[in-house]
C-alpha positions in Angstrom: 9.7 -32.7 2.5 12.5 -36.3 1.8 15.3 -35.6 -0.9 13.8 -39.4 -2.0 10.4 -38.2 -2.9 10.1 -39.5 -6.5 6.8 -37.8 -8.3 7.4 -34.5 -9.6 5.0 -32.5 -11.1 5.2 -30.6 -14.9 3.8 -28.6 -16.5 4.5 -28.0 -20.8 3.5 -25.8 -22.7 3.6 -26.6 -26.8 3.3 -25.5 -30.0 1.3 -26.8 -33.2 4.2 -27.4 -34.5 7.8 -29.5 -35.5 9.1 -27.9 -31.7 6.3 -29.5 -30.5 9.2 -32.3 -29.7 12.2 -30.4 -27.6 10.2 -29.3 -23.8 9.0 -33.0 -24.3 12.2 -34.6 -24.4 13.5 -32.9 -21.8 10.2 -33.2 -19.7 10.8 -37.0 -19.9 14.2 -37.0 -19.5 12.7 -36.6 -15.9 11.7 -40.0 -15.9 15.7 -41.7 -15.7 15.2 -40.1 -12.4 11.7 -39.3 -11.0 8.4 -40.6 -11.1 6.5 -37.5 -13.2 3.0 -36.7 -14.2 3.7 -34.4 -17.2 0.3 -32.1 -18.6 0.9 -30.8 -22.1 -0.4 -27.6 -22.6 -1.3 -25.7 -25.8 -2.7 -22.0 -25.6 -4.8 -21.6 -28.2 -5.2 -16.7 -28.8 -8.1 -15.7 -26.4 -11.0 -13.5 -28.5 -12.7 -9.8 -27.6 -16.2 -10.4 -25.5 -17.2 -9.4 -28.6 -15.8 -12.4 -30.5 -16.4 -14.8 -28.1 -20.6 -13.7 -28.4 -20.3 -13.5 -32.2 -18.5 -16.3 -33.5 -18.4 -19.0 -30.3 -18.9 -21.3 -33.3 -15.6 -20.7 -34.4 -13.8 -21.0 -31.1 -15.0 -23.9 -30.2 -13.4 -25.0 -34.0 -10.7 -23.7 -33.5 -10.3 -25.6 -30.1 -11.3 -28.9 -31.0 -8.6 -28.8 -34.8 -6.0 -27.8 -31.8 -7.0 -30.3 -29.7 -6.6 -32.7 -32.9 -4.1 -31.1 -33.5 -2.2 -31.9 -30.2 -3.4 -35.1 -29.6 -2.2 -35.8 -33.6 1.7 -35.1 -32.7 1.0 -36.9 -29.3 0.6 -40.1 -30.6 3.2 -40.1 -33.9 5.6 -39.2 -30.5 4.3 -41.3 -28.9 4.1 -44.3 -31.4 0.5 -44.9 -31.6 -0.1 -45.1 -28.3 0.7 -42.0 -24.9 1.8 -43.4 -21.3 -0.1 -42.8 -18.6 1.3 -40.7 -16.9 0.9 -37.8 -20.3 -2.0 -35.8 -19.9 -3.0 -33.4 -22.7 -5.5 -30.1 -22.5 -6.0 -26.8 -24.8 -6.6 -23.5 -23.7 -8.3 -20.4 -24.2 -6.5 -17.6 -23.1 -3.2 -15.3 -22.9 -0.4 -17.0 -23.2 1.4 -16.1 -20.3 -1.1 -16.1 -17.9 -2.9 -18.9 -18.5 0.4 -21.2 -17.6 0.2 -19.6 -15.6 -3.0 -20.4 -14.3 -2.6 -23.5 -15.0 0.6 -24.5 -13.5 -0.9 -23.2 -9.6 -4.3 -24.8 -10.4 -2.7 -28.5 -10.9 0.0 -27.1 -8.1 3.0 -27.8 -10.1 6.6 -29.1 -9.0 8.3 -27.5 -12.9 7.8 -25.5 -15.9 9.8 -26.5 -19.4 9.8 -24.1 -21.9 11.0 -24.3 -25.4 12.6 -19.8 -26.0 12.4 -18.3 -29.3 15.5 -17.4 -30.6 13.5 -15.6 -32.1 10.2 -13.8 -32.7 7.9 -15.8 -34.2 4.2 -15.6 -33.9 2.9 -15.6 -31.0 1.1 -19.4 -30.8 4.8 -20.5 -32.2 6.7 -20.7 -28.9 7.4 -17.9 -26.6 9.4 -14.2 -27.4 11.9 -13.5 -25.3 9.9 -10.5 -23.6 6.3 -13.2 -22.8 9.4 -15.7 -21.4 10.7 -13.3 -19.3 7.3 -12.2 -17.8 7.1 -15.7 -17.8 10.0 -16.3 -15.8 9.0 -13.1 -13.4 5.6 -14.8 -11.9 6.0 -17.6 -11.7 5.4 -19.7 -8.5 7.0 -22.8 -8.9 10.3 -23.3 -11.3 10.7 -22.9 -15.0 13.5 -24.4 -17.4 14.4 -22.6 -20.3 15.4 -24.9 -24.0 17.0 -21.8 -26.1 20.1 -23.8 -28.2 20.2 -28.0 -27.2 18.4 -29.0 -24.4 19.9 -30.9 -21.7 21.2 -34.7 -22.4 19.1 -37.4 -20.6 21.4 -37.9 -18.0 22.0 -34.9 -16.5 26.2 -35.0 -15.3 27.4 -31.7 -14.7 25.7 -29.0 -13.0 26.2 -25.3 -12.9 25.5 -22.7 -9.7 26.3 -19.0 -10.0 26.0 -17.1 -6.7 25.8 -13.9 -5.9 27.1 -12.5 -2.4 24.0 -11.2 -0.9 20.9 -12.7 -2.6 19.2 -16.2 -1.3 20.9 -19.4 -2.7 18.5 -21.8 0.4 16.1 -23.3 -3.4 18.0 -22.8 -5.6 20.6 -25.1 -3.7 18.2 -27.3 -2.7 17.2 -28.3 -6.0 20.0 -29.2 -7.1 20.9 -31.9 -4.3 17.7 -33.3 -5.1 19.2 -33.4 -8.9 22.3 -34.3 -8.2 21.3 -37.0 -6.8 18.9 -37.8 -9.0 21.0 -37.7 -11.8 23.9 -38.8 -10.5 25.4 -35.4 -11.7 28.5 -33.1 -10.8 27.3 -29.6 -8.6 29.9 -26.6 -10.4 29.6 -23.5 -7.4 31.0 -20.4 -9.1 31.3 -16.6 -7.8 31.6 -13.7 -9.2 34.1 -10.7 -7.3 35.2 -7.4 -8.9 38.0 -6.6 -6.9 41.5 -7.9 -7.3 41.9 -9.0 -3.6 42.5 -12.6 -2.5 40.2 -14.8 -3.1 40.2 -16.7 0.3 40.0 -12.7 1.7 36.7 -12.4 -0.5 33.1 -12.5 0.3 32.3 -14.6 -2.5 34.6 -17.2 -1.0 33.4 -17.8 2.3 29.3 -17.8 0.5 30.8 -20.2 -2.3 32.8 -22.6 0.6 29.6 -22.4 2.6 27.4 -23.6 -0.3 30.2 -26.7 -0.7 30.7 -27.7 2.4 27.0 -28.3 2.8 26.7 -30.3 -0.6 29.4 -32.4 0.5 28.1 -33.4 3.1 24.9 -34.8 1.1 27.3 -37.1 -0.5 27.6 -35.0 -4.1 30.7 -34.4 -5.4 31.0 -30.5 -5.2 33.3 -28.0 -6.7 34.3 -24.2 -6.8 35.2 -21.6 -8.7 35.9 -18.4 -7.9 36.1 -15.5 -11.0 37.3 -12.7 -11.3 35.6 -10.1 -13.8 37.3 -8.0 -14.9 35.7 -5.7 -17.7 33.2 -7.8 -18.6 29.6 -8.1 -16.9 28.7 -10.5 -14.0 26.8 -12.7 -15.8 29.2 -12.6 -18.8 32.0 -14.0 -16.5 29.5 -16.4 -15.8 28.7 -17.5 -19.4 32.2 -17.6 -20.2 33.1 -20.1 -17.6 29.8 -22.5 -18.7 31.6 -22.5 -21.8 34.4 -23.8 -21.2 32.6 -25.8 -19.1 30.5 -27.3 -21.8 27.5 -28.2 -18.1 24.4 -29.9 -18.9 21.9 -27.1 -17.4 23.2 -23.6 -15.6 21.4 -23.6 -12.7 20.1 -19.3 -11.3 17.5 -18.2 -9.1 14.6 -15.8 -10.2 12.7 -13.3 -7.3 14.5 -12.4 -4.3 17.6 -13.3 -5.9 18.0 -11.0 -8.8 15.2 -8.9 -9.2 14.5 -5.5 -7.9 10.8 -5.4 -7.3 7.9 -7.8 -8.3 7.3 -9.3 -11.3 10.8 -7.9 -13.7 13.1 -9.9 -14.2 17.4 -8.7 -12.9 19.4 -8.2 -15.8 22.1 -11.1 -14.7 19.2 -13.5 -14.7 17.7 -11.9 -17.7 21.7 -12.6 -19.1 21.9 -15.5 -18.4 18.9 -17.2 -19.3 18.9 -15.4 -23.1 23.0 -16.4 -23.5 23.5 -19.9 -22.0 23.2 -22.3 -25.3 21.7 -25.1 -22.4 18.7 -24.9 -20.9 18.7 -23.0 -17.4 16.8 -23.8 -14.0 15.4 -21.1 -13.1 14.3 -21.4 -9.4 12.5 -18.9 -6.5 13.0 -18.7 -3.2 8.5 -19.1 -2.8 6.6 -22.5 -2.0 8.6 -25.2 -4.4 6.5 -28.7 -4.0 9.2 -30.8 -3.6 11.3 -29.4 -1.9 9.1 -28.3 0.4 10.2 -28.7 4.0 14.2 -29.4 3.3 15.4 -25.5 3.3 16.1 -25.2 6.9 17.7 -28.1 7.3 20.0 -27.0 4.2 20.5 -23.8 5.7 21.5 -25.2 9.2 24.6 -28.0 6.9 25.7 -24.2 6.1 26.1 -22.9 9.2 
């Protein structure tokens, strides 16, 4: 993959409510940097096998009504003409498995979701536990929005770094997005011990990443935080409040989990505590960055 590649496919699960436009707005912001194909997905809650057999007419009516409502919302949003790069889809099933299946079938590069700040009904927004499950099991990055969406031009991206965990995919995504949006990257790590910054492994890893980013011609700075009595996540969130970035980028799975399909506490605290969107990268195959990670690793060394 070359960093100059422009096309990305974005899956946008949406409720059929006034919250419909929030993740869609964020997806459309990527049109400023990439050529995008956007899939607006609504999941109609699945029924038991008996219900599907006995109430097939009702199920068809529910699907028809959801499709009509989705098209109406999209038509109103776009002023009567839905762009050619925006596709609408309604599926039956459980919410999280349906999103994951559609992302895999469509070979999506990114999923953008609006996460519920409080527990809401199944068909409205993703509850916290559903968002965690979706992020933990996804094979492509997920951007979660719980507070304010990122602006149409992403100018500052915060990259927390962990000395024990893989960072190549996260940094590769950050470099790609920084180039496309002309953004500045802010690399930050947290140390708990009272030692000189230049002697810490965190500082050395941050400097390696900083050097790799600078080689790409991107503006970057590095900060090393002392957590004191705070958790690592709280230290990062406090620093994020001061910096006020447009996006926080973390790594899930191998960087933040202990077992398969388990979202670690650091990732969970950042995702649910950040007022700005959080981009959760994954260390597996990511379609628009495939083949770039080995190059990045060589540059970092």
